[in-house]
N, C-alpha and C positions, 0 to 999 in steps of 0.2 A: 445354389447357382442356376439361372434360368437364361436359357437361349432360345428365341423364337425367331424364325424366319418370316415376314411379313412381303408377301409375294403380290406383285401388281401383274395381271396377265397382259393387259393391253400395251405396257412399255416391256415386259417380259423383264421387270426390275425386282431386285429383292433388297430390302432394307433389313434391318436385325435390330431386335431388343436384347439386350444384356440386362441381367439383374442379379445383384448379390447382397443380401444383408441391408436391404433398404436403399440399395443406390443402383441407377441404371446408366447404360450408356446405350445409344443409338447410332447405328452405322448408317451412313448414306439414305437420309431419310427422304420422303417424298413432300412436295410443298405443301399439301394439304396433311396437316400433322397431328390431327385429331386422334388417329389410331395409336399413336406413340404417347400422347398424353392419357388417354384411356387405360393403356396396358400398365403405365407407371402407378396411375391411381389405384387401379384393382390390386395391385401389389403394394400399394402405401410405400411407394420408392419415388425417391427423388432422382431426375435425371441430371447427372452428372457433368456427362461429355455428349458431345454430338461429333462423332468420328467420320470425318469425310476422307476416302480413299484416294478421292483426286477432284479436279474440278470437271464435273460431268460435263458431257456435251449432248446427250440424249434426252436429259430432262433437267428441269431447274429444281434444286434441291431445296428442302426445307429447313435448312440449317440456321438461317436468320430468324424466321418467326419462332422456332424452336428453342432456341437461345433466348429469345428477347423474353418469352412467356415462362421460361423455367430457371433461367439465370445460367444455364450450363453453358461450360464451355466449349467453343468450337475448337478442333483439333485437324489440322492437316499435317502432311507427312513436310520432310525435307524440302527446301527450295521452292515452296509455295509462296506466293506473295499476296495474299487476299487484301482486298481494298476494304476491309473492315475489321471489327476487333475479333482476333483468332490467334492461337496457339501454334506457331509453327514448329514442330516436333524436331529433335535431332534423332538421326539413326538409333535405332535402339533403347530408345527413351521409353521409359514405363510409367503407367497411369493406374493407380488402384481404383476399383470399383469395389467396394465391400471388402468381400475375402480373395477376390479374384485379380489378376495382374493383366493388363493389355500393352504389349510391346510393340513398339512402332519398327518395322523394317522397311526399309526405304527400297522400293523396287520399280526402279523407272522403266521405261519403254514403251507403255501404251501413253503415258505421258509422263513428264520429266518428274513432276512431283507426285506420282504415283505411289502409294505405299499399301503395305499388306499389315492387319491388324492382328497379331497373333496373341490368342486368349490362353491365358496360364491359369489353371484351376487351383482349387484351395490349396492343394498338395504339393503346387510346383511343378505339375505334368502340363505339357503342351496340349491343349486340348483341341483347339480349333482355329483356323487361320481363316480371316474375312479379307479376300483377295482382290475385292471391286473388280477391275478389268484387267487385272494382270494375268488371273487364271480363270478360266470357265471350265467348266465339265466337258470335257472333248476337244476343247480349244482355248486359246488364248486372246488376248484383248488388240485388236488390229492397231497397227503401229503407225497410222498415216495420219491420224487426227492433229498431232501436235509438231507437224513439220514447220519450219520457218525458212522459206526462200533464201537461200544464198547461205545458210549456215546449218540447217539440221534437216535430213532426208529421213524418208520413211526406212530406208536401208540403216541409217544410223540408230533410229529408235528400235528396229528390230533388233540389232546388235545387242543394244542395252537391255532390252527384254531378256535375250537369251542370257545373259549374264545374271540379271536378276532371277529368273527360273532356277539356273543351275546354282548360284551361289547363295541364295537366300530361302528358296521356298523347298527345293528338292530336298535339300540336308534333312529338313524336318522328318520326323517319323512318320511310318506309314499310316499309322491308325490316325493320325491328325485328320479333324473332319475339314474339309474344304467347302467354306461359304462364299459363292461366287457373288458377284454384283449383278448377272443377268443369265438368263436361261434360252433356251431355242426361241428364235424370233427376234432377237434384238440384232440391229446393226452395229453393234459394238464388236461384234466377232463375226467370223465366216460361216461356221456350221458347228452350232452348241448342240450338247445333249439334250434331250427332253427333261432329265432330272435336274434339279436344282441344289441337291446336296449331294455331297460323297465322300470317300477318302482320298487322301493324297496316293496312298498305295495303289489304289483303283486308277487313278488318273496317271501314275507313272506306268502302269501296264498298259493303259489304252488309249492316252491321250497323243496325238501324232507328235505334237510340240514338245514332249516329254522322254523322246525314245533317249536311251541311255546311250547309243552309240551315233547320236547326231552330232554332226560338225556345225560351227556357227555359221558359217557359209550355207549349209543344207537348211537350217532353221531360217536365215533371212530369206532363203528363196522360196521356201514354203510358205512362210508366213506373210508374205507379201503377194503370192501368187492368188489372183482370182480377187483382189479388192477392186469393187468398184467405188465410184466417187461417194462420200458420205452424204447422207441427207443435208439440204441446205441450211436447216435450222440448228445443226451441230455446233459450228463456230459461234453462232449467235447464244445460244444457251449457255456455251462454256463462259463467254464474257460475261453475261448476267450472275452466273455461279461465283466468279471471280471477283466481280464489282459490286453486286449488290442490285436489289430488286425490291419492286414495291409490295407490301404485305399483303397476302391473300386475301384477308377480311376487306381490304379496299377494292380489290378485284370483284369480289362478291356483290358488294355494293353497287358497284357501277353495272354488272353485267345481269343480276337477277331483277331486272326492272321489268315489269309486265307491260306491253306496249299494244294499244288498240291498233286496228288494222290501219286505220289514218295516221297513228302514231308513226307505226312501222315504217309506212310508205315515206312519210316525212324525213325520219331519220335517215332511211336509204339514201334519199336523194340529196338531202343536205349536207350530211357527214361524210359522203363518198363511202359508206360502208359496204361490206361483202354480206351476203346473206347464205349461211349456212344451213341445211336441212340435214337433222341428226336421226330422223326417223329410219323405220326399217325399210331395206332397200326395196321391197315389193310395194310398200305403200306410195313410195317416191315415184316409182315407175308410172303408179295409175295416174298420179296427179302432183304437179309441184307448181310452185310460183316461178314463173320465167324469169332466168337469170341468176336463180340459186344454184349453190353448187351442193351436191349430196355427199357426206361423209358421215355413215351411221355411227350412233354411238354403242351399238352392239358389238363392235368388231375392234379392230386395231385403229381407233378414233384418233387419238393424239399424235401418234407418230405419223399418220397419213396427213392431218392437218400440217403439222409440222414440215412435212417433205413437199407440199404443193402449195401452201400460203407462204409467198416468199416475203411479205412486210408483217414482223411480228407486230408492229404498232398498228395495223389496219384495225378500223372500228369494225367491230362483227355483231350483225344482228344475228338471231337464229330462231329456227323452228325446232319444236320438240314436242315429245308426248308429255302431257301433263305430269308434273311431279318429279321431272328429270331435269329442271333447270340448274341446281347447283352441281349435280353431276357433270353437265356439259360445261360451265364455268370452272370447276376444279380441272377436269381434263384439259380443257384448253392452258389453263395456267401452268399446269405441269410440263408443259413445253414451251412455255415464255409468252403466250398469246394473252396480254394483260388487258386488252382493251374491248372486252365484250361490251357492248352498249343497251341491250336488253332482247326480250323474247317475245315471240308474237303472242300475244294473250289468247286464250282459247285454240291455240295451234293451227294448223292447216285447216281444219274445217271452220274456223272463223274468217278465212281469207275466202273459202268457197261461199260461205253465207252471205258475205259483204258484195257477192257477184263479181269479185276480180278475176281478170283472166288467169287461166289455169293452162299448163303446159304438161305434156306427158313422155315417156320414151316407150317405143314400141319394144316388145319381147316375143322371143319364139322359144319353144322347148327344143332340146336336143334333137328328138326324133325329126321335129318339124325342119330343123336347119338341115339333117341328112339329106332329106328330099330336095331341099333347095339347092344345096351343093352338088349333087348328083344331075339337076336338071341345067343347070347354068353356071358359068363362071361367075364368082364372088368375090368380095375384098372381104377378109377377114384380118381384123387387129386383134392380135394375142398381146394382151396388156401386162402379162406377167413379166417378171424380171428376165433378164436376159439369160440368167442361169438356167432358170426353169425350162426357157424357151428351146435354150440347147440340148437340154436332156432329152425333151421330147415334145412335137408340136405337130398340129395338123399340117398336113402337106398343103403349100400354097399360101400360108398363114405368115402375115407379115409381123415381126417384132415390134411392138410400140409400147415400150414398158411406162406404167403409171409414173412410175419414180421420175421420169425425165421428161413428163409430158409437155411442161412449159417452155423446154430446148427442144422439142422435136416436132413442134407444131406444123412446121414446113413439109413435113414428111407426107401428110396427108391432105387430101384434096377436099374441099367444102362440096364442092359439086357431085361427090362419087356418093354411093350408099355402102356404109360398111356395117359389118356384122361384127360386135366386139364380144371378147370372153377372157376370163381370168381364170382361176381354180375353180371358183365356186358361185362367182356373180357378183360379189361385194366391189372387188376393185374396178369391173368393167362397168358398173353403174357410177362409181365415182368420175371414171374416164368418159362416160357417156355425157355426166352431168357438163363436165368441164366443155367438152365439145360444143354440146348444146349452147352452152352460153356464150360460144365464141362463133356462133352462124353457123354450125353443121347440125342441118334439118335432117338428114338421112341416114339415122343412126337406127342399129336394130340391136338388142341385147341379147345374148344367149343365156338363158335361165340355166343356173347350176352349173355353167361354166366347162370347163375342159373334164372335169370328173365325170360329168354326165356324158359328154361327148365319147369319152372312152367306154363307160360303163354301158351306153343305152345304143351307141351306134357303131357302124362298122366303116365309119371315114378312116381313111388312109393316113398315117401317123407316121412319122420318122422312126429310126431304129433308136431305142432307149441309150443314153449315154448317162452314167454315173455322174451326179453333181459334187464337185469338191468344194462348194461354197452356196450360201444361200444368198449372198449379197447381189 
């Protein structure tokens, strides 16, 4: 028996490869399915099942392409109603993969169809639980994503999650390995641990939501406290996962077209496209195409595109470093953006060489900003999440969370000068690019962000308050 976690840091997402005696199952695959096919090929194994713990909201799964390419059966838990050929399993139904058994435990709460897959080894011993978004290390799945107006509330879902944990997962042996669907940084939970695997016994001792003396009402209160609205793309991805979507091969064919400067401009104007600049933030600050939006590929690219670009069908043109075109297209597709229409051939240098107009973002270092702050009143936009801001911030700073910049634009005055910061400079550069594209001309990004302001200056900050959520 072989179990391998395939972790994707950008999405803080864990998929799993299970192999026994020439047969394999994949749990919660991403849309670009090559890693799973390569692992099966290396083991000379046939992928027999694609196991989906639920209809994911934070990414588009690879179940359809993987099943099509391998002939595998897609399996969901009870109550799931996918709009494509799949097996909706009964509670406690078992599936054989080589010499091991996978048992379906219906664990509703995060969503109604949420299920845990219990792996039973060759000797009949419970070995591991693939908990999806039901149980994380240090946390549990948020219960507000599957609400239905007038019928199901987040409190209802939290109550069912309590029952699922107590009745289906906690009775398992302490040495059962917990393989969750996500790690720290995912918006599917409030405050996950940095680790991505552990034992159930460890979670019973350390996870706030598994306290033995916790009442159902206490659980509901604690699990629903501190929830921020989910990213706008979550319900849209959930619909794609349930209803079906275009093959990633087709998305790649559209999105990896090299375009000359002239063709790039024509597509921008003629198709109502948006332009994403995916380069390193320092390079973007020095010079970029006026009107383009920065979301750097080297950080949480896909989640930020998902949070900020409200139309999944918008035509997307992009600027990237040579050789990274497929990476950009694949990571867009992972969160449902299936309409990239090409990239700038030769990258930003080609734009400059063609004599086209160039814009830039002014930046200052932390020590420079300290002098400015001490000399006169300044307008500071802290674009971190509200939970980060409440934990500690520069005295006088205005919280302007990047997550909700599209809704909160009226809170800022395009005639004022603003100094922007986040933790390290990535999010504030995204915010600066969005504001600049909407006519804000007096923007200054603070390089290295709040981290540098704390470490390198003596600027006044509020008293630190422990965060109970990272949302």
